[in-house]
C-alpha positions, 0 to 999 in steps of 0.5 A: 500500500502507498500513501501519497501526500500532496503539498504546494509551496505556500498553501495546502492543496487539497485535491478532490478523491476523483482528480487523485484516483485519475492520477494514480490510475494513469501512473498504474496504468504506465507501469502495467499495474492494476488499481485495486483499492483505494481508502476514502478521502479525508481532510488530509491529502492522502491516498492509500493504494493496495498493490496485488501480491501477484505484481512483480517487484520490478513493476513496483519499482517502476511505479515508484519511479514514476511516482517520484516524478509526479509534481506536487507529490511530497511523500510516498509511503509503502505500508505493507511490505511482505519480507520475502519479496524485499529485494535488492532492487526494491531497496535501491528503488527506495534509496534513488527516489528521494519522496519515498519515505524510510519506512516499511510496515513488515507483516511477519506475524511470528519468528519461530520456523515451525509457527511461520510454516503452520501459518503458511508463511514464506519466510523463516527466522533467518531470512527475517533477520537478513532482510531487516539487517539489510534494510537498516544498512542500506537505508540508515534510520529507517522505521520498521513497523510489524504486527505479531500473533501470540497464542497461535494453535500449538505455540509452545512456551519455548516457541512464545520465548522465541518470539519474545527473544525476537522482539528483544533482538530486533527492536522494531520501531513500531510494533503491535502484538494481538492474541490469536483469534480463531476466524470461522472456516479457517484451517487454523480454526481447525488445528489441534493445539488450540490455546485458552483465551487467558493464556493468549492474552497474557502472551500478547501482553508480555510482548507488548510490555517488551516493546513498551520499554523499547518504544520509551527508549526510542522516543526519549532519544529523539528529545533535542532533535528537529523533525521534518513534519507534515501537519494534520490539523489541531486537537481542539481539546489541547490546543496542540497541532497534530504532525507526523514525521516521515516515521509516523503512518496516519491513523496508525502511529503516533503524532508530534504534537506541536505548540504554536502562537502562530497558526499551522496549516494542514498539508503544510510542512514545518521543522519542529524541535522536539522538547519532550516525549511519552510512549507514543507521541512527541511534543515540540515547537516549531523550529526558529 
């Protein structure tokens, strides 16, 4: 999925959903890709596009090259990238296209080889570590997000401990962990070794406790830095402007909450000096 943010120097530009669709349909058509899904438009000038898994990475790289040339397009965010599909060519496309923000959402779900196989995932633990290491070497400062599932049928205490150690080792920038929930008419729901809900909830909670410590440290390290942000609007209750860095996906990650005597405008970019942090948000003022 790609998120594209439109901004024009001096004034925010709000492009109609229809115009955005036409723009991306042209870009996708040139790259030979089908436009399969979009999300509704809101006051933020943004669009979300889902890329079908059947599309080759060569076409996706070509699409990034073409979108990077679109006038007025400032940020391109890749929201959903299966680890096994991240090639050297894809990393090179992210690096050469300056509008592609250094951010990836890697839906890995687990790290234990047996659990991954039972989940019908294509990667194993070693391959996950290799991809993550390569991304961090090739794109310094990249923000990596993932989502994990605890309590998948048959998950032993040792396999869960493996998951906890993986979270500690990798130190994801953003991470969510959920207790496995059986969905009707799925293979996993019919598997042996279904785990009690209380145990699943406790395991998910333990993973998030580990991530809480990691997040707190990563957030604290940003205090004193000046960050480039996009303004989304204002929180009427606190009076703080809600902004995001390239490391914050809309409606998913936290905000940079900005105090300013001068009005800030949605769709505009600002440099903000961070002077405080909590687990999810940063706080600061517009840099002079």
